[in-house]
C-alpha positions as CSV (number, residue, x, y, z in Angstrom):
1,X,0.0,0.0,0.0
2,X,1.5,3.3,-1.0
3,X,2.0,6.2,1.4
4,X,-0.7,8.4,-0.1
5,X,-3.3,5.6,0.3
6,X,-2.2,4.9,3.8
7,X,-2.4,8.6,4.7
8,X,-5.9,8.8,3.2
9,X,-7.1,5.9,5.3
10,X,-5.7,7.5,8.4
11,X,-7.4,10.7,7.5
12,X,-10.8,9.0,7.0
13,X,-10.4,7.2,10.4
14,X,-9.6,10.5,12.1
15,X,-12.5,12.3,10.6
16,X,-14.9,9.5,11.6
17,X,-13.5,9.7,15.1
18,X,-14.1,13.5,15.0
19,X,-17.7,13.0,13.8
20,X,-18.2,10.5,16.7
21,X,-16.6,13.0,19.2
22,X,-18.9,15.9,18.1
23,X,-22.0,13.7,18.2
24,X,-21.1,12.6,21.7
25,X,-20.7,16.3,22.6
26,X,-24.2,16.9,21.3
27,X,-25.5,13.9,23.3
28,X,-23.9,14.9,26.6
29,X,-25.0,18.5,26.2
30,X,-28.6,17.2,25.8
31,X,-28.6,14.8,28.7
32,X,-27.0,17.4,31.0
33,X,-30.5,18.4,31.6
34,X,-32.4,21.7,32.2
35,X,-29.3,24.0,32.4
36,X,-29.3,27.4,30.7
37,X,-27.8,27.3,27.2
38,X,-25.2,29.9,28.1
39,X,-24.1,27.8,31.1
40,X,-23.6,24.8,28.8
41,X,-21.7,26.8,26.3
42,X,-19.4,28.3,29.0
43,X,-18.3,24.9,30.4
44,X,-17.9,23.4,26.9
45,X,-15.5,26.2,25.9
46,X,-13.7,26.3,29.2
47,X,-12.5,22.8,28.8
48,X,-11.5,23.4,25.2
49,X,-9.6,26.6,26.3
50,X,-7.7,24.6,28.9
51,X,-6.7,21.9,26.4
52,X,-5.5,24.5,23.9
53,X,-3.6,26.3,26.6
54,X,-1.2,23.3,27.2
55,X,0.5,23.2,23.8
56,X,0.7,27.0,23.7
57,X,2.5,27.1,27.0
58,X,5.1,24.6,25.7
59,X,5.5,26.4,22.3
60,X,8.3,29.0,21.6
61,X,5.9,31.8,20.5
62,X,3.5,31.2,23.4
63,X,0.4,33.3,22.9
64,X,1.7,35.6,20.1
65,X,-0.8,36.3,17.3
66,X,0.7,36.9,13.9
67,X,0.5,40.4,12.4
68,X,-2.6,40.9,10.2
69,X,-4.5,38.1,11.9
70,X,-6.3,39.9,14.7
71,X,-9.3,41.0,12.7
72,X,-9.9,37.6,11.2
73,X,-9.6,36.0,14.6
74,X,-12.1,38.5,16.0
75,X,-14.6,37.6,13.2
76,X,-13.9,33.8,13.7
77,X,-14.7,34.3,17.4
78,X,-17.8,36.3,16.8
79,X,-19.5,34.0,14.3
80,X,-18.2,30.8,16.0
81,X,-19.5,31.8,19.4
82,X,-22.9,32.9,18.1
83,X,-23.2,29.8,16.0
84,X,-22.2,27.6,18.9
85,X,-24.8,29.2,21.3
86,X,-27.5,28.8,18.7
87,X,-26.5,25.2,18.0
88,X,-26.7,24.4,21.8
89,X,-30.1,26.0,22.0
90,X,-31.3,23.9,19.0
91,X,-29.9,20.7,20.7
92,X,-32.1,21.4,23.7
93,X,-35.2,22.1,21.7
94,X,-35.0,19.6,18.7
95,X,-34.1,16.0,18.2
96,X,-30.3,15.8,18.3
97,X,-30.2,14.4,14.8
98,X,-32.1,17.4,13.5
99,X,-29.9,19.9,15.4
100,X,-26.8,18.2,14.0
101,X,-28.1,18.2,10.4
102,X,-28.9,21.9,10.5
103,X,-25.4,22.5,11.9
104,X,-23.9,20.4,9.0
105,X,-25.2,23.0,6.5
106,X,-22.1,24.9,7.5
107,X,-20.0,23.8,4.4
108,X,-22.8,25.1,2.1
109,X,-22.9,28.4,4.0
110,X,-19.1,28.5,3.7
111,X,-19.4,28.2,-0.1
112,X,-21.5,31.4,-0.2
113,X,-19.4,33.3,2.3
114,X,-16.2,32.4,0.5
115,X,-17.3,34.5,-2.4
116,X,-17.3,37.6,-0.3
117,X,-14.5,36.9,2.2
118,X,-12.0,34.9,0.2
119,X,-13.0,36.1,-3.3
120,X,-13.4,32.5,-4.4
121,X,-15.7,31.8,-7.3
122,X,-17.8,28.7,-6.7
123,X,-18.2,26.1,-9.5
124,X,-21.6,25.3,-11.0
125,X,-21.5,22.0,-8.9
126,X,-21.1,24.0,-5.7
127,X,-23.9,26.4,-6.6
128,X,-26.4,23.6,-7.4
129,X,-25.3,21.6,-4.3
130,X,-25.9,24.6,-2.1
131,X,-29.4,25.3,-3.5
132,X,-30.4,21.6,-3.2
133,X,-29.0,21.4,0.4
134,X,-31.1,24.3,1.5
135,X,-34.2,22.7,-0.1
136,X,-33.3,19.7,2.1
137,X,-33.1,21.9,5.1
138,X,-36.8,23.0,4.6
139,X,-37.8,19.4,5.3
140,X,-36.2,19.6,8.7
141,X,-37.3,23.2,9.5
142,X,-40.8,22.6,8.2
143,X,-41.9,26.3,8.1
144,X,-45.5,26.5,9.1
145,X,-45.8,29.9,10.8
146,X,-46.0,28.5,14.3
147,X,-43.6,28.9,17.3
148,X,-42.1,25.4,16.8
149,X,-40.2,26.6,13.7
150,X,-38.1,29.1,15.8
151,X,-35.7,26.6,17.3
152,X,-35.1,25.2,13.8
153,X,-34.4,28.6,12.5
154,X,-32.0,29.3,15.4
155,X,-30.3,26.0,14.6
156,X,-30.0,27.1,11.0
157,X,-28.2,30.2,12.1
158,X,-25.9,27.8,14.1
159,X,-24.9,26.3,10.8
160,X,-24.4,29.8,9.3
161,X,-22.3,30.9,12.2
162,X,-20.1,27.8,12.0
163,X,-19.8,28.0,8.2
164,X,-18.7,31.7,8.4
165,X,-16.2,30.8,11.2
166,X,-14.7,28.1,9.0
167,X,-14.1,30.6,6.2
168,X,-12.2,32.8,8.6
169,X,-10.3,29.7,9.9
170,X,-9.2,29.0,6.3
171,X,-8.2,32.6,5.8
172,X,-6.1,32.4,9.0
173,X,-4.6,29.1,7.9
174,X,-3.5,30.9,4.7
175,X,-1.7,33.5,6.8
176,X,0.1,30.8,8.8
177,X,-1.7,31.3,12.1
178,X,-1.4,28.4,14.5
179,X,-4.4,26.1,15.2
180,X,-4.0,26.3,19.1
181,X,-4.1,30.1,18.9
182,X,-7.3,30.0,16.9
183,X,-8.9,27.5,19.2
184,X,-7.7,29.3,22.3
185,X,-9.0,32.7,21.2
186,X,-12.3,31.3,20.2
187,X,-12.8,29.4,23.4
188,X,-11.7,32.3,25.6
189,X,-14.0,34.7,23.7
190,X,-16.9,32.3,24.1
191,X,-16.2,32.1,27.9
192,X,-16.1,35.9,28.2
193,X,-19.4,36.3,26.3
194,X,-21.2,33.6,28.3
195,X,-19.7,34.3,31.7
196,X,-22.0,37.3,32.6
197,X,-25.0,35.0,32.0
198,X,-23.4,32.5,34.3
199,X,-23.2,35.0,37.1
200,X,-26.8,36.2,36.9
201,X,-28.5,32.9,35.9
202,X,-26.3,30.1,37.3
203,X,-28.1,26.8,38.0
204,X,-26.4,24.6,40.6
205,X,-25.3,21.4,39.0
206,X,-25.6,17.9,40.4
207,X,-22.5,15.6,40.3
208,X,-24.0,13.9,37.3
209,X,-24.5,17.2,35.4
210,X,-20.9,18.1,36.2
211,X,-19.8,14.8,34.8
212,X,-21.9,15.2,31.6
213,X,-20.5,18.7,31.0
214,X,-16.9,17.5,31.5
215,X,-17.6,14.6,29.1
216,X,-19.1,17.2,26.6
217,X,-15.9,19.2,26.8
218,X,-13.7,16.2,26.4
219,X,-15.8,14.9,23.5
220,X,-15.6,18.3,21.8
221,X,-11.8,18.3,22.2
222,X,-11.6,14.8,20.7
223,X,-13.6,16.1,17.7
224,X,-11.4,19.2,17.3
225,X,-8.1,17.5,17.6
226,X,-9.2,14.5,15.4
227,X,-10.5,16.7,12.6
228,X,-7.3,18.8,12.7
229,X,-5.2,15.6,12.4
230,X,-7.4,14.4,9.6
231,X,-6.7,17.4,7.4
232,X,-3.0,17.0,8.0
233,X,-3.2,13.6,6.3
234,X,-5.5,14.6,3.4
235,X,-7.1,17.7,1.9
236,X,-10.6,18.6,2.9
237,X,-12.1,18.0,-0.6
238,X,-11.1,14.3,-0.4
239,X,-12.4,13.5,3.1
240,X,-14.9,16.2,4.2
241,X,-18.0,14.1,3.2
242,X,-17.2,11.6,5.9
243,X,-17.8,14.3,8.5
244,X,-21.5,13.9,7.7
245,X,-21.5,10.6,9.6
246,X,-21.9,12.8,12.7
247,X,-25.6,12.9,11.9
248,X,-25.8,9.1,11.7
249,X,-24.0,8.8,15.1
250,X,-26.3,11.5,16.6
251,X,-29.4,9.8,15.3
252,X,-28.3,6.4,16.7
253,X,-27.6,8.0,20.1
254,X,-31.0,9.7,20.1
255,X,-32.8,6.5,19.2
256,X,-31.0,4.3,21.6
257,X,-30.8,6.5,24.7
258,X,-33.4,9.3,24.2
259,X,-36.2,7.4,22.5
260,X,-36.0,9.9,19.5
261,X,-37.3,8.7,16.2
262,X,-36.8,11.1,13.3
263,X,-40.1,11.8,11.5
264,X,-40.2,10.9,7.7
265,X,-39.9,14.6,6.6
266,X,-36.7,15.0,8.6
267,X,-35.3,11.7,7.1
268,X,-36.0,13.1,3.6
269,X,-34.0,16.2,4.6
270,X,-31.1,14.1,5.9
271,X,-31.0,12.1,2.6
272,X,-31.1,15.2,0.5
273,X,-28.4,17.1,2.4
274,X,-26.1,14.0,2.9
275,X,-26.7,12.9,-0.7
276,X,-25.9,16.3,-2.1
277,X,-22.7,16.5,0.0
278,X,-21.7,13.0,-1.3
279,X,-22.4,13.7,-4.9
280,X,-20.6,17.1,-4.7
281,X,-17.6,15.3,-3.2
282,X,-17.6,12.5,-5.8
283,X,-17.9,14.9,-8.7
284,X,-15.0,17.0,-7.5
285,X,-12.8,14.0,-6.9
286,X,-13.7,12.6,-10.4
287,X,-13.0,16.0,-12.0
288,X,-9.6,16.2,-10.3
289,X,-8.8,12.6,-11.3
290,X,-9.6,13.4,-15.0
291,X,-7.6,16.6,-14.9
292,X,-4.5,14.7,-13.6
293,X,-4.8,11.9,-16.1
294,X,-4.9,14.4,-19.0
295,X,-1.7,16.2,-17.8
């Protein structure tokens, strides 16, 4: 087996592990019970900040931010934090599979935002995939004019916030900013934003809730480090589709432990969004393969 194939297998295994880690985070946030969304977001990011702090302390540059990166880090923090809070709110109000699926619209939002932030021109495949994916989202949101649609719309913004944050992460990567700095700044910013809510609306936690929040933080860190490792072994265009297994993991956890069964319309939405992501990935890989064979 050649080195490239071995690296790709490692990358796929890592991204599957990341998907499982993030689905576990969603699950533990949900079963932590009737805690305020801001309190859950604070503790999730506090653990991530602590884990990012360790490699930075050992590094030569410590907490130095590269010149020209501060503004992009600020936008990454702003959209990432607002997206995370909305995602946590959706987790509490929707089936966890639905909340995960709405959050997984982030790559399609990233395609749109990349036009304005990175000046990237999307291909026809990307444009069609984005339109079809948002049609799939309508099956999950099910707009009907009643109050029940609000959590789904908030979850949709969670996907928008995450997608916008990813675009700024890509921009920072192009400038050579370190991953631990990006994670650290995001986590600290999120803690600062949510801390005032913690002071005025703190709910005492039982030992079991403390355990679930610690496990949520550890699961999120597993997801973050695994996905970072995956993209070191292979480019995003080759492996990103496997990240959508997070929805499958979340659906299984919901069915087994929370007695959640996705309704048929939601399942149609999952199929449309996941199918679109897979076809887009396959067409891009095929196009690149044909281009290389003609060189």
